[in-house]
C-alpha positions in Angstrom: -1.7 -42.5 19.7 -4.1 -42.0 16.6 -6.4 -40.1 18.7 -3.6 -37.7 19.8 -2.4 -37.0 16.2 -6.3 -36.3 15.3 -6.4 -33.9 18.0 -3.4 -32.1 17.3 -4.5 -31.9 13.7 -7.8 -30.5 14.4 -6.1 -27.8 17.0 -3.9 -26.6 14.2 -6.5 -26.3 11.7 -8.1 -23.3 13.9 -4.9 -21.5 14.2 -3.8 -18.7 11.9 -1.5 -19.8 9.3 1.9 -18.4 8.4 3.9 -19.7 5.5 7.4 -18.3 4.8 10.7 -19.1 3.3 13.9 -18.7 5.3 15.9 -16.2 3.0 18.5 -13.7 3.7 17.5 -9.9 3.7 18.2 -7.7 0.8 19.6 -4.3 0.3 17.6 -1.5 -1.5 16.2 -1.2 -4.3 13.9 -4.2 -3.6 11.6 -4.8 -6.5 8.8 -7.5 -6.7 6.7 -7.2 -9.8 5.5 -10.9 -9.5 6.1 -11.4 -13.3 8.4 -14.5 -12.7 6.1 -16.2 -10.2 4.1 -19.2 -11.1 0.2 -18.6 -11.0 -1.2 -20.0 -7.9 1.7 -19.3 -5.8 3.7 -16.4 -4.0 7.3 -15.3 -4.9 10.3 -17.0 -3.2 11.0 -15.5 -0.1 7.9 -13.9 0.5 5.2 -15.0 3.0 1.5 -15.1 3.8 -0.4 -15.0 7.1 -4.0 -16.3 6.8 -6.0 -15.2 10.1 -8.8 -15.9 7.8 -9.3 -18.2 4.9 -8.4 -15.6 2.5 -5.5 -16.7 0.1 -3.0 -14.3 -1.4 -1.7 -15.7 -4.6 -0.2 -14.5 -8.0 -2.6 -14.8 -11.0 -1.8 -16.0 -14.6 -1.4 -12.2 -15.4 1.4 -12.1 -12.8 -0.4 -9.9 -10.4 -0.7 -10.5 -6.5 -4.2 -10.8 -6.0 -6.8 -12.1 -3.0 -10.4 -12.8 -3.1 -12.9 -11.5 -0.6 -15.6 -14.1 0.2 -17.2 -16.1 3.0 -16.4 -13.6 5.9 -14.7 -10.3 6.6 -11.1 -10.7 5.8 -7.8 -10.5 7.8 -5.1 -11.8 5.8 -1.5 -10.7 5.2 1.1 -10.8 2.5 4.8 -10.0 3.5 7.8 -9.1 1.2 11.1 -10.5 1.6 13.1 -9.0 4.5 14.9 -5.5 3.3 17.7 -3.9 5.1 16.8 -0.2 6.2 19.2 2.2 8.0 17.8 4.3 10.6 17.1 8.1 9.9 17.4 7.3 6.2 14.3 8.1 4.1 12.9 5.4 1.7 10.1 5.1 -0.7 7.6 2.3 -0.8 5.8 2.2 -4.1 3.1 -0.1 -5.4 0.1 -0.2 -7.7 -3.5 -1.4 -6.6 -6.9 -2.0 -8.1 -9.9 -4.0 -7.2 -12.6 -6.1 -9.5 -16.3 -6.0 -8.6 -17.2 -4.5 -4.9 -15.0 -1.8 -3.3 -12.1 -3.5 -1.2 -10.2 -2.4 1.9 -6.8 -3.0 2.9 -3.6 -1.5 4.9 0.2 -1.4 4.4 2.6 -1.4 7.3 5.9 -2.6 8.2 8.0 -4.3 10.9 11.0 -6.4 12.1 9.0 -9.7 11.4 6.7 -11.1 8.7 3.6 -11.6 11.3 0.6 -9.0 12.1 1.9 -8.4 15.8 5.2 -7.0 14.3 3.4 -4.6 11.7 3.6 -1.7 14.2 4.3 1.0 11.8 1.7 1.8 9.9 2.1 3.4 6.6 -1.4 3.8 5.0 -4.9 2.6 5.2 -7.2 2.2 2.3 -10.5 2.3 3.5 -12.6 1.9 0.1 -10.7 1.0 -3.1 -12.9 1.7 -6.1 -10.5 2.3 -8.8 -10.8 -0.7 -11.2 -7.4 0.4 -13.4 -4.1 0.2 -11.7 -3.6 3.2 -9.4 0.2 3.9 -8.6 1.0 5.4 -5.1 4.1 6.0 -3.2 5.1 6.7 0.5 7.9 8.0 2.5 9.2 6.0 5.5 12.2 6.8 7.9 12.8 3.7 10.5 13.9 4.8 13.8 16.4 1.9 14.3 18.9 0.1 11.6 17.6 -3.3 10.9 15.5 -6.0 8.8 12.2 -4.9 7.8 9.3 -6.6 6.2 6.5 -4.8 4.5 3.0 -6.0 5.0 -0.3 -5.9 3.2 -3.5 -6.8 4.8 -6.9 -7.4 3.2 -9.3 -6.0 5.7 -12.8 -5.8 3.5 -15.9 -6.6 5.3 -18.1 -9.5 4.1 -20.9 -8.5 2.3 -22.0 -11.5 0.2 -20.7 -14.7 -1.1 -18.3 -13.1 -3.6 -17.2 -9.5 -2.8 -14.4 -9.1 -5.3 -10.7 -9.1 -5.4 -7.8 -6.9 -4.5 -5.1 -6.7 -6.9 -1.5 -5.4 -5.9 1.5 -5.1 -8.3 5.1 -3.5 -8.7 6.1 -3.3 -5.2 9.3 -1.2 -4.8 11.4 -0.1 -1.8 14.2 2.4 -2.7 16.1 4.9 -0.8 14.3 8.3 -1.3 15.6 11.3 -3.1 13.1 13.5 -1.5 14.4 17.0 -0.4 12.6 20.3 0.8 10.4 21.1 -2.5 11.2 24.6 -4.1 7.7 25.3 -5.4 5.7 28.3 -5.6 2.3 29.0 -4.3 -0.2 28.4 -7.2 -2.0 31.1 -9.3 -3.4 28.6 -11.7 -4.3 25.9 -9.4 -7.3 25.5 -7.3 -8.4 22.8 -4.8 -11.9 22.2 -2.9 -13.2 21.7 -0.4 -10.7 22.7 1.9 -10.8 21.3 4.6 -11.6 18.1 3.1 -12.7 14.6 4.3 -12.4 12.2 1.3 -12.2 13.6 -2.2 -10.0 16.7 -3.1 -11.3 18.2 -6.2 -9.0 20.3 -8.4 -9.5 23.2 -10.9 -7.5 25.4 -13.0 -5.9 26.0 -16.4 -3.6 23.8 -18.1 -3.1 20.2 -18.3 -1.8 18.7 -14.9 -0.1 15.5 -15.3 1.5 14.5 -12.1 0.5 15.0 -8.4 2.0 14.3 -4.9 0.9 14.9 -1.6 3.3 16.0 1.1 2.9 16.1 4.9 4.3 18.9 7.2 7.7 17.1 7.4 7.9 17.2 3.5 7.6 13.5 3.2 5.7 12.5 0.3 2.6 10.2 1.3 1.0 10.0 -1.8 1.3 10.2 -5.4 -0.8 9.7 -8.7 -0.4 10.1 -12.4 -2.5 11.3 -15.3 -4.7 14.3 -16.1 -6.5 14.6 -12.7 -9.7 16.4 -11.4 -10.1 14.4 -8.2 -8.0 12.7 -5.7 -9.1 10.0 -3.2 -7.5 11.1 0.1 -9.9 9.0 2.3 -6.8 6.8 3.4 -4.7 9.7 5.0 -4.7 10.4 8.7 -6.1 14.0 10.0 -3.5 16.8 9.5 -2.0 19.4 7.3 -0.8 18.4 3.8 0.4 20.1 0.4 -0.7 19.2 -2.8 2.0 19.4 -5.4 1.4 19.1 -9.1 3.0 19.5 -12.3 1.7 21.1 -15.5 2.4 20.3 -18.9 5.1 22.7 -19.2 6.9 21.0 -16.1 6.3 23.8 -13.7 5.2 22.7 -10.4 2.8 24.4 -7.9 1.5 23.8 -4.6 -1.6 24.4 -2.3 -2.0 23.6 1.4 -5.1 21.9 2.4 -6.4 20.3 5.6 -7.4 16.8 6.0 -10.2 16.4 8.6 
């Protein structure tokens, strides 16, 4: 009997680990800022899946973190289940940054808190280099009504004993109020290069304070705040987009560009 127990223990130690609490799904808006979560744990009703031994946990500063070390990462954090309706557009917002070396992660959603259900890809961040919090938001439109989980997957490749930390905060899912934008072609805004691969550079007169990138369907796929001269678009898929910026007078201008 002891041999059987030991054998089962050894077998389980090699399986990907999934930890989750059974909780009812919630309606939007869903907000998780990790401020009420004890350090070293994750919020109630959220879950993790450690395909590799990289651990998602909340830091003493109240931010979700995961360290990348020892091997190439493949570890997931999942939100609580959120009720979404077919055909409605929702916005997923979050802040992210890194410490030490660049990090890589992706965001997806699906009907179960497990990697095989994360079939709806939202965004891939191939190289996170910002060391201060970067706010972004994405528009999603589920094709079927149901309970959905949002997953965050660390995918950084192993480059040394300690490669750095990815930090995520202020996760929010809300019903989108996006509509067809009424913006005028810009006479004061310039962007280059166009087509562009990874970094879009901005020139023009006036102080720009907000930027949004919309796809051809009018859905917001990226947003950033601050006085901007460069935007990292490496995580966008190839296609046609519109950069919409607002200046200090509150006037919005747009420029069309192609992501290679």
